[in-house]
VEXKOLMAR-487903 format. One record per residue: residue in one letter; x, y, z of N, C-alpha, C, CB in turn. Coordinates in steps of 0.1 Angstrom, whole numbers, plus 5000, padded with zeros to 4 digits. Atoms other than C-alpha are relative to their C-alpha. Glycine has a CB too. Example, Ala and Ser with C-alpha at 12.3 -4.5 7.8 and 13.67 -1.06 7.14 Angstrom:
2
A500949885000512349555078500950125000499050005012;S499149895000513749895071499250115008500450054986;
***
This chain:
219
V499850104989479949694804500049864993498850015009;E500050135007479249404780501449974994499050004989;A498750025006482749454766501149965010500450124992;I499050024990484549404799500649864999499450015014;P499450135001485049024795501049994988499049894998;T499150005012486549084760501350075003499250074988;F498849934996488949344773500949925009499650145007;L499250084991490049114801500649884993499149955012;E499450125008490548824777501350054993499049954990;K498849955007493049044758501250025009499750144994;L498949984990495049084790500549865004499550075012;Q499650144996495148704797500749924989498849935006;V499450075012496048584762500550114991499049914993;I499449885007498348854749500649964987501150075009;Q499550025013498848834712500750124994498949964990;C499449885004499649194707500050105012499250074988;M499849914988501049424734499250134999501450035003;D500849875002499449734719498549985003500250054986;V501550034998495949574719499849985015499649874993;A500250024985496449464756500050135007501249915005;E499949874993497449814766498850094997501350074996;Q501249935004494549964747498849955009499749984985;S501150064991492249724767500150055014500249845000;L499949944987493749854799499550145001501549995004;T500449875001493050204788498450015001500450074987;A501550015000489350114782499549955014499549904990;L500450054987489149924815500250105011500849875004;E499849894991490650214834498850105000501350084997;M501149905001487850444821498749935006499850044986;L501250074995485150174829500049985015499949874993;S499950034985486450114864499550115009501449975003;K500549884992485350464875498649985004500250134992;K501450024997481750364873499649855001499150074990;H500450145001481649984867501149915006499849964985;H499050084994484349854890499549875006500750085011;K500550134996482049594904499949904989498650025007;S500150095011481449444870501449954997499450074988;I498650045002485249434865500449905010501050124999;L499650094989485749274899499449864998499550065013;H500750135001483149004893500449924988498550025001;A499550075011484648924860501449955002499950094987;K498750044996487848844878501150094994500349854997;G499249905006489349164865501350045007499350124997;V498849964992491849234893501249904997499749995015;P498950085003494048924888500350004985499749855003;A499749995014493648964850500950124997498750004992;C499349885003494949314850501549995005499350125007;L498750014994497949214872500849894995499950005015;M499450135004498748884855501450034993499149934990;Y498849975007501449034832500550145002499849974984;L499749864997502049354849501450054997499850035015;D498649975003505849354846500350024985500949905006;F499749995015505649324808499450124994499449874993;F500649875006503649644803500950125002498650025007;S499349874998504949994799499650055013499750104988;M500349944987505050204830498650075000501050105004;S501349935000501950404819498949895000499950084987;A501050115000500050074813499949945014500449904989;Q500050064986501149944847499250095009501449995005;V500849904992499650264863498549984997500450144997;K501450035004496350194844499549875007499950004985;A500450134994496349834856499850025015501049894998;L500149974986496849954892498950095003501350065006;T501249924998494150214888498849925000500050114990;V501250105000491649944878500049925013500149914987;T499950084987492849744908499550085012501449945002;A500449924988492450024933498550034999500850135000;N501449975001489050114919499149885004499750054986;S500750124998487949754921500049955015500549894991;C499950044986488949724958499150085009501450015005;Q500949914992486249974970498849925005499650124992;G501250054994483549864994499749854997498950084995;L500250145003484049494991499249935011501449934999;Q500850084991481649245006500849875004498749964993;A499350124995482748935025500349904990499349945012;E499950105010482048704996500950044988498749964995;E499249965012484148914972501550005003499650154997;F498650004997487448874990500849904991500249965015;V499350105009488248564969500450064987499249884999;L499749945013488248784939501250094999498850084995;V498849914999491148994951501249935008499750135007;Q499150064991492948764975501449964993499549875006;E498750045007495548624950500850124995499749904989;A499349885005496448974939500750085011499050094993;I499349924989497549104973501550005000499549945013;P498549995001501148994970500550084989500649854998;I499649915011501449164936499850155003499249964987;I500349864996499849484949501150045010498650015007;S499049964990502249474979501350024994500049885011;S498749995006505249424957500250144993500249894990;R499949875006504449754940500350115010498650034993;L499649914990505049934973501550034999499649965014;K498549985001508749894965500450054986500749865002;S499749955013508450034930500750145000498750014992;D499449875001510550324919499150114994501349994991;D501049915006507550474902499050055011499249934988;K500849944989505750714926498649974999500350155001;K501450025002502350674910499649865003499650044986;S500350144997502550294912499949985015501049914993;V500050024985503350314949498750065006501350075006;D501249944995500550554955498749924998499850144994;L501250085003497950334938500049875007500049974985;A500050134993499150014954499650025015501549945000;C500449964987498850184988498550035001500850125005;Q501549985000495350304979499249884999499750104988;A500750135001494349954969500049935013500649924989;L499950074987495549805002499150075010501449995005;S500849934991493850085021498549974999500250154999;R501450035002490550015005499649865004499750024985;L500250144995490949645012499850005015501149914995;A500150004985491649715048498750065005501250085006;D501249934996488749955051498749914998499850134992;S501150095003486449695035499849895010500249944986;Y500150124991487249425060500550045014500949894995;K499549964987488149635091499449935012499850155001;L500650074989485849435113500149854998498550045001;D499950145003486749095098501549955003499749974985;K498650034996489748955117500749904991499949935014;E499450105009490248655094500550064987498949894997;R499649955012490448855063501150115002498850064992;L498949914997492549125079501449935002499750085013;A498850084998495048855088500549964986499749885009;E499650045014495048745051500750124993498849954992;I499449885007495749105040501450035006499050125002;G498849964993498449165067501049895001499650055013;K498950105001500848895056501450065003500049924987;P498749944996504448935068500750094989501049895003;E499349925010505749055034499250144997500049934987;V500749885001502949315032500450105011498449975001;L499649924988503749445067501450064998499949925013;E498749955002507449465058500150114989500949884996;N500049905011506749655026499450145005499349954988;L500749884995504449905044501050075010498749965008;Q499149944991507049955071501250074993500649905010;E498949945008509850025046499550124993500549894989;L500549885007507550265027500050125009498649974994;L500149894990507050475058501450075001499649955013;Q498749944998510850535059500650054987500949895006;K499549955013511250625022499950165000499249944988;P500149855001512150995019499250064989501450065000;T500849955012510351014986498549975001500649934987;V501550034999506950894998499250135002499749915012;S500849885000504251154993499250015013499050004988;P500749994987502451295024498749925000499750155002;N501350075000499051145013500349855002499350034987;T499750144999500550805008500649965013501049964989;F499450024986502550825041498849985009500950125004;T501150014991499250885059499149884997499150134999;T500850125004497450615039500749875005499849994985;C499250124995500250365048499849985015501550024997;L500250004986499850455085498649955003500250135007;H501450044998496050415082499849854998499150084990;I500150145002496450065068500549925012500849964987;L499450074989498749955096499150025013501350065003;V500949984989496250105122498949904999499550145000;I501150095002493449895108500449855002499350014986;L499550144999495549575105500349965014501249984991;T499650044986496749595141498850025010501150095004;S501149974990493449715157499249875003499150104994;N500950124998491649375153500849874999498950014990;T499250135001494449125148501350015009500449984985;P498850004991496849075178501249944994499649935012;T498950075005499048845158500850104990499649884992;T499349895009499749135133500750105009498950074991;S499349914991500549365162501349945005499150045011;L498850074995503049115176501049994989499649865005;R499050015011504649065142500750134998499349954987;L499449865002505149445138501050035012498950104999;L499149974989506649465173501349934998499449965013;K498850075003509149195163500850064989499649854997;Q499349935011509949395132500550145004499150014988;D499649874994510849695155499250114994501550024997;M500949895005507849905144500150115010498649954999;G499949894990508350095177501250094996500249945014;G498849935004511850195165499750094988501249914998;T500449935012510450295131499250135003499249914990;L500849894996507850515147500850115007498849965009;K499149904993510450685169500850084990500949935010;K499249935011512550765138499150104993500649904990;L500949925008509450915122499550125008498849924995;L500649894992508551135152501150095006499349935012;V499049914994511851265166501449974994500149975016;V498650015004515451335157500950055011500350074986;P499149954990518451385180500250154998501349935001;A499749865001519051755188501150035010498750085003;F498949974991522351875202500550144998501249904997;P499549875002523852215208501150004989500650065013;E499050005011525952325178501450005005499750134992;N498650004996529052375199500449885008500250135008;L499750124992528952035216500949914991498849925004;P499150095008531951815205499349884996501349975008;S500650125006531051515184500149885010500649974987;S499850114991532451275210499050015012501450005006;S501049984989530151435237498649974995500150145005;K501350035005527251405214499649865000499950054985;S500350145000527551035210499949945014501149934992;L500050044986528150995247498650035006501150065008;N501249964993525051185257498749964992500050155001;Q501250035008522751065229499049915007500449944987;G500950094994521450775249499750035015500649865000;L500249964986521550955283499050115002501350045005;D500949894998519551265278498849994991500850144998;A501250025008516051195266499450134995499049925008;D500649875003515251565264500750064987500150095011;M499349945011517751635237499649944986501549975001;V500550045013515551555207499150114995499249865002;E500949905006513451755183498949924993500850094989;L501150065006510051665171500050034985498650055006;I500149985014509751615133498650064997500249864992;P501449945003506951835119499149904993500250134991;R501050095006503951625111498650075000499949875008;S501349955001500451705100499149945011499349974986;P500950064990497551645125499649864997498850095002;Q500550145005496351345104501149905002499550014986;E498850094999499851185104500149975015501250064995;L499950034986500051225142498949925006500150145008;Y501250084996496551085147500249864996498750064993;E499950145004497350775127501249935008500349994985;M498950064992500650725146499649965014501250105000;
***
């Protein structure tokens, strides 16, 4: 634990990339049991400061430290993660599946920590965060666990902050949920011209997309 400030310093003043990535490896291991010590040493912004310059495996380690450090936060600890939220959110658009999963996990833990705090929920649910979460739901490559976690975040953010709910409505969240729940269903022998004509007229001609009970609950 005493070495945490030293490891974090290697991430903020990078003289050798290999040393910085070794520091991340050590911090990842320490974050399993000593995430509070990392958090209070301002470890979250330190780990994310030069995120794009690291190898993908090192980025995953930095995001793992971040996700672990976002567990069970107190009101006064929000300032220690606040500036990192845009960076975490940006990882939701990453092509690396593990990075997306960890970023979503970090946001979920933040939302859970402040689920009764309207002011901090509003800070977490900034427009770009909501947009990235909504886009993530529609990615065909998103894992089932992350899909459910993403929905869970949105449920918490909208439950106690009416402005967030209104913003999502303006972003056509209703349309997104509809796409996630049903698809048009037409008889195989129906001409394509008739299909397009009847698509908006017959509300019964849809099929439910198979979803897990947890996914349906969050929706």
